[in-house]
Legacy VTK file of the C-alpha trace (Angstrom):
# vtk DataFile Version 3.0
C-alpha trace
ASCII
DATASET POLYDATA
POINTS 165 float
99.388 137.373 96.905
99.812 140.833 97.420
99.603 142.427 94.002
102.356 144.986 93.306
102.225 148.447 91.565
99.241 149.978 92.754
98.351 152.949 95.492
96.484 150.290 97.397
97.161 147.079 98.268
94.410 144.100 97.575
95.095 140.487 98.108
93.786 138.611 96.098
95.213 134.223 95.158
95.127 132.645 92.083
93.137 129.593 91.999
91.412 126.989 89.650
88.568 125.100 89.042
87.484 122.744 86.468
85.167 122.709 83.431
84.177 119.916 80.875
87.344 118.328 81.736
89.721 122.060 81.743
91.212 124.105 84.714
89.983 127.190 84.528
91.965 129.922 85.639
90.987 132.784 88.036
91.593 135.304 91.165
90.151 135.092 94.214
89.649 138.252 96.743
88.522 137.674 100.113
86.016 139.608 101.249
84.610 140.228 104.825
80.576 140.001 103.663
80.256 136.983 103.135
78.856 137.803 99.340
80.760 136.316 96.340
80.414 138.596 92.850
81.122 136.175 89.829
82.877 137.774 87.134
84.732 137.588 83.936
85.915 139.738 80.714
83.865 139.921 77.486
83.407 137.498 74.967
87.274 136.956 74.340
88.821 139.216 77.009
90.911 137.705 79.444
90.378 138.538 83.274
93.429 141.005 83.397
92.028 143.919 81.346
88.284 143.034 82.041
87.567 142.660 86.035
90.638 143.751 87.423
89.370 147.637 88.308
85.499 146.093 88.476
86.826 143.309 91.075
88.966 145.498 92.802
85.619 147.821 93.402
83.733 145.190 95.209
86.624 143.726 96.867
86.659 147.362 98.418
83.194 147.096 99.266
83.767 143.665 101.604
82.655 141.113 98.715
84.906 138.679 97.520
85.216 138.274 94.002
86.043 135.410 91.487
87.476 136.786 88.628
87.883 134.383 85.773
89.203 133.544 82.156
86.796 131.080 80.241
88.821 127.578 79.244
91.085 128.423 76.115
91.750 131.891 77.476
94.503 133.650 78.992
95.873 131.557 82.047
92.749 128.566 81.192
94.030 125.353 79.723
92.117 124.645 76.412
93.365 123.438 72.927
92.727 125.145 70.299
93.884 128.275 72.037
91.766 131.436 71.562
88.476 130.102 70.706
85.303 131.415 72.072
82.456 128.378 71.593
79.072 129.943 73.291
78.239 126.542 74.917
81.569 126.205 76.988
81.435 129.886 78.568
77.603 128.996 79.732
79.348 125.707 81.302
82.483 127.472 82.996
79.790 129.816 84.199
77.880 126.654 85.865
81.702 125.919 87.087
82.296 128.776 88.576
79.086 129.006 90.432
79.942 126.020 91.868
82.987 126.525 92.917
82.068 129.887 94.285
80.015 128.048 96.735
82.833 126.207 98.187
85.224 129.213 98.873
86.259 130.308 102.591
83.922 132.836 103.736
81.357 132.279 101.039
77.998 132.297 101.531
76.482 130.080 98.517
72.889 132.010 98.975
74.969 135.469 98.715
76.617 134.775 95.279
75.972 137.012 92.110
77.507 137.183 88.447
78.445 140.185 86.576
80.203 140.892 83.325
79.643 143.018 80.125
79.482 142.927 76.763
79.050 139.392 75.209
79.740 137.872 78.341
77.220 140.264 79.619
74.393 138.494 78.120
75.119 135.297 78.966
74.680 136.599 82.536
71.290 136.536 81.733
71.093 133.098 80.539
73.006 131.704 83.050
70.533 133.441 85.849
67.848 131.777 84.268
69.053 128.580 84.959
70.171 129.385 88.207
67.353 130.544 90.613
69.974 130.385 93.921
71.864 133.519 92.301
71.464 136.166 94.774
71.833 139.004 91.700
72.535 138.759 87.635
74.561 142.223 86.355
75.075 142.226 82.736
76.463 144.873 80.712
75.959 144.996 77.034
77.130 147.642 74.647
75.565 151.294 75.574
74.136 151.540 71.828
74.326 149.874 68.252
77.467 150.441 66.599
77.520 154.136 64.299
74.624 155.085 66.326
74.259 158.247 68.304
72.561 157.485 71.601
69.626 160.160 70.709
68.307 157.886 67.930
68.267 154.520 69.800
64.770 154.067 70.815
64.523 152.906 74.609
62.775 149.863 74.216
63.174 146.315 75.426
63.696 147.267 79.351
63.733 143.912 81.747
63.049 143.264 84.999
67.413 142.100 84.966
68.697 145.334 82.795
68.038 146.855 79.490
69.117 146.382 76.000
68.992 148.951 72.635
69.011 147.961 69.634
LINES 1 166
165 0 1 2 3 4 5 6 7 8 9 10 11 12 13 14 15 16 17 18 19 20 21 22 23 24 25 26 27 28 29 30 31 32 33 34 35 36 37 38 39 40 41 42 43 44 45 46 47 48 49 50 51 52 53 54 55 56 57 58 59 60 61 62 63 64 65 66 67 68 69 70 71 72 73 74 75 76 77 78 79 80 81 82 83 84 85 86 87 88 89 90 91 92 93 94 95 96 97 98 99 100 101 102 103 104 105 106 107 108 109 110 111 112 113 114 115 116 117 118 119 120 121 122 123 124 125 126 127 128 129 130 131 132 133 134 135 136 137 138 139 140 141 142 143 144 145 146 147 148 149 150 151 152 153 154 155 156 157 158 159 160 161 162 163 164
């Protein structure tokens, strides 16, 4: 499907994959370089406001993108609605990785995961369990709430990112 209402046309298709017996809704942006970035919004954020701009940038650089909604959120199935369960979200990441590995044009050795906020934290747990991933990018909050950046100690740097708090 071609998305309308933008200055540039980006082809993406609605796709679904199963996680824990529930269908998760996703957008697949086919790429040209064989690599695939899997992404989702923050803990309770759906794909429309949470991933679209980022997915388009990765897609413009040649990457395939699989942007999904966790179960119980957005267009995904699951009852009750609007419930965030961390174990289920982690399982949804696993199912998304398996699904992305068989997408047309995707090289299973070139899969990366990306997210922000609470889901940015999930990225590191998922990456630790999936050494076959080519990359893991997690973006947490910039600073502890209510504290200006000058008062935040620069500690906790890791090989995959940094955490302040």
